TITI-74486 format. One record per residue (C-alpha): residue in one letter; x, y, z. Coordinates in pm, whole numbers, padded with zeros to 5 digits, always signed. Example, Ala and Ser with C-alpha at 12.3 -4.5 7.8 and 13.67 -1.06 7.14 Angstrom:
<nodes>
A+01230-00450+00780
S+01367-00106+00714
</nodes>
This chain:
<nodes>
M+00000+00000+00000
A+00144+00338-00100
Y-00088+00561+00102
I-00416+00593+00291
F-00691+00841+00210
G-00989+00876+00437
S-01290+01091+00491
D-01447+01125+00835
G-01421+00874+01115
D-01128+00673+00985
G-01031+00546+01327
V-00733+00345+01428
E-00808+00063+01667
G-00582-00147+01883
G-00205-00160+01877
G-00164-00224+01505
A-00017-00519+01325
R+00339-00629+01397
T+00419-00597+01028
Y+00288-00241+00995
E+00504-00014+00783
P+00446+00363+00793
V+00244+00496+00501
P+00140+00851+00413
I-00214+00931+00524
V-00453+01220+00474
T-00799+01239+00625
F-01069+01499+00562
H-01319+01585+00829
G-01615+01823+00867
T-01627+02000+01203
E-02006+01957+01223
D-02012+01586+01136
Q-02285+01416+01338
E-02196+01062+01224
A-01822+01063+01299
P-01776+01355+01540
F-01485+01590+01485
Y-01460+01671+01855
P-01417+01409+02131
A-01723+01242+02275
P-01897+01453+02538
E-01843+01384+02905
D-02221+01391+02946
G-02310+01027+03017
M-02636+01033+02820
K-02475+01181+02507
A-02178+00945+02536
A-02415+00648+02565
A-02603+00763+02254
L-02277+00796+02061
E-02165+00453+02178
M-02493+00304+02059
L-02463+00474+01718
T-02094+00415+01653
G-02022+00097+01846
G-01781+00282+02072
V-01723+00624+02219
E-01570+00838+01946
Q-01240+00997+02038
G-01260+01266+01770
A-01050+01362+01472
F-00751+01489+01671
A-00710+01163+01862
N-00741+00977+01532
L-00467+01194+01376
Q-00244+01136+01678
K-00292+00757+01659
W-00186+00758+01292
A+00111+00982+01379
D+00216+00737+01651
L+00187+00441+01411
N+00390+00630+01151
G+00660+00720+01405
C+00612+01095+01358
K+00839+01329+01551
G+00828+01703+01606
A+00545+01947+01637
L+00212+01928+01461
Q+00205+02196+01190
E-00121+02384+01146
F-00215+02636+00879
E-00521+02773+00702
V-00546+02649+00342
I-00832+02884+00257
R-01089+03047+00482
G-01263+02774+00683
V-01023+02496+00578
V-00738+02406+00815
A-00456+02162+00745
R-00275+01988+01029
R+00019+01764+00954
Y+00326+01585+01075
R+00604+01586+00818
S+00888+01418+01009
C+00762+01061+01007
E+00937+00729+00946
G+00985+00646+00581
G+00858+00992+00474
A+00503+00893+00573
E+00345+01239+00600
T+00041+01221+00829
A-00224+01488+00774
M-00580+01593+00849
I-00778+01859+00666
S-01077+02002+00851
L-01363+02189+00687
Q-01534+02436+00921
G-01911+02388+00935
A-01913+02085+00702
G-02098+01769+00795
H-02034+01405+00708
D-02056+01431+00328
L-01761+01634+00202
F-01825+01595-00170
P-02043+01805-00403
P-02324+01888-00416
E-02375+01839-00038
C-02055+02022+00053
C-01914+02286+00070
A-01989+02653+00096
S-01615+02712+00065
K-01454+02667-00273
Y-01239+02381-00141
D-01240+02071-00361
V-01174+01764-00143
T-01132+01536-00445
S-00861+01755-00599
A-00688+01802-00263
A-00684+01425-00205
W-00543+01365-00552
Q-00278+01634-00500
F-00164+01458-00180
L-00183+01104-00317
S-00026+01169-00657
K+00303+01266-00487
K+00324+00937-00297
T+00491+00624-00431
R+00615+00305-00282
A+00883+00079-00418
R+00753-00258-00525
P+00943-00570-00421
P+01120-00745-00711
P+00918-01025-00871
S+00978-01375-00742
P+01196-01592-00968
P+01004-01852-01167
S+00997-02194-01008
</nodes>
C-alpha cells in the first residue's frame, strides 16, 4: 500500500499489526459531522451512551485519530497547522518514518458528506486536494519472485 486516504471517522483501533510499515495518510473531516464527530465524545453520560450506541464505541474525535496515525507512523516534532483557505485548516506531521506524512484537513461547518453537491460553501475541492496529496506518494515494489 502506498498511502491511505480517508474521509471522516477513519479510526485506528488497537495496537496495530506487527508488520505495519508507515504509510502517508490524509484524512478529511467536517467540524459539524454528526456521524463521525470531529470533537471528542462529550463527558455527558447520556450523550456518550447515545454515541456509543450509534458508533459501536465512544468516538475519540479527529484529533485523537490523527495522533494515533502519527504514533503508528513514528512521527516526531510538532504538529504543523495552517489555514489552506478560509474555513479549511490543514494539520500535519512531516517528520515521520519512511517519509510517511500524516495529515488531516478540517472543513469548518461541514458535515459528514464532504463531496459536491452536499458540501461545501467554501470553494475547497476535497477530491482535488486528495489527488494532490496522493499523486506525490509512491512506494517501491518488491522485485518479482523468480520462476519456479
